[in-house]
C-alpha positions in Angstrom: 102.3 95.1 -3.4 98.9 94.5 -4.8 95.6 96.0 -5.0 94.5 94.5 -1.2 98.0 96.1 0.2 97.3 99.3 -1.6 93.6 99.4 -0.3 94.8 98.9 3.4 97.0 101.7 2.8 94.4 103.9 2.0 91.8 102.6 4.3 94.6 103.4 7.0 95.4 107.1 6.5 95.2 109.2 10.0 93.5 105.9 11.4 95.0 102.1 12.3 98.5 101.8 12.0 100.1 99.1 9.2 103.2 97.1 9.0 105.0 97.5 5.9 107.5 94.3 4.8 110.0 96.1 2.3 112.0 94.5 -0.2 115.3 95.6 2.0 113.8 93.6 4.9 112.7 96.1 6.8 109.6 95.6 8.9 108.1 98.7 9.7 105.1 99.5 11.8 103.8 102.9 10.6 101.1 105.3 10.9 100.0 106.2 7.4 99.7 109.8 6.4 99.6 109.5 2.6 99.3 107.5 0.0 99.7 108.8 -4.0 98.7 106.5 -6.7 99.7 109.2 -9.2 103.4 109.4 -7.5 103.2 105.3 -6.4 104.4 106.4 -2.7 103.1 106.5 0.9 104.3 109.0 3.5 104.3 107.4 6.8 105.7 107.9 10.2 108.0 105.0 11.4 106.8 104.0 15.1 109.0 101.1 14.7 111.2 99.1 12.5 113.6 96.0 12.7 116.0 98.0 10.8 116.9 100.8 13.1 120.3 101.9 11.2 117.6 102.9 8.4 114.9 104.4 10.3 116.1 105.5 13.5 118.9 107.9 12.8 117.0 110.7 11.6 115.4 113.1 14.1 111.8 113.4 11.7 110.0 109.7 11.8 108.3 110.8 8.7 109.5 108.8 5.6 108.5 109.0 2.0 108.2 105.1 0.7 107.6 104.1 -2.8 105.6 101.6 -3.6 108.4 99.4 -5.4 109.8 98.9 -2.0 107.1 97.8 -0.6 106.2 93.9 -0.8 103.4 93.9 1.5 101.1 95.2 3.7 99.0 93.9 6.7 96.9 95.7 9.4 99.0 96.4 12.9 97.9 93.5 15.1 97.8 96.0 18.2 95.4 98.1 16.6 92.3 95.5 17.1 91.3 96.6 20.6 91.1 100.1 20.9 89.9 99.7 24.6 93.2 99.9 26.1 92.7 96.5 27.6 94.9 94.8 25.6 
């Protein structure tokens, strides 16, 4: 994860969703709730993932993910049009 990824996470708190690409191969669509530079982690609600065996086995959808587990972050493409038309 680089500075641009960190900046995107911070800008997405309680706003647009992001896609996290994690080192274990998970691709997570997430709503960002908290980003801690001090603790080097992010708290997200997992909306969907290509690794359901990891993220769908708990009642809670909230996860703490260390920065060290994140390869990169990108904006979620579905958040580009807030009109509901797309």
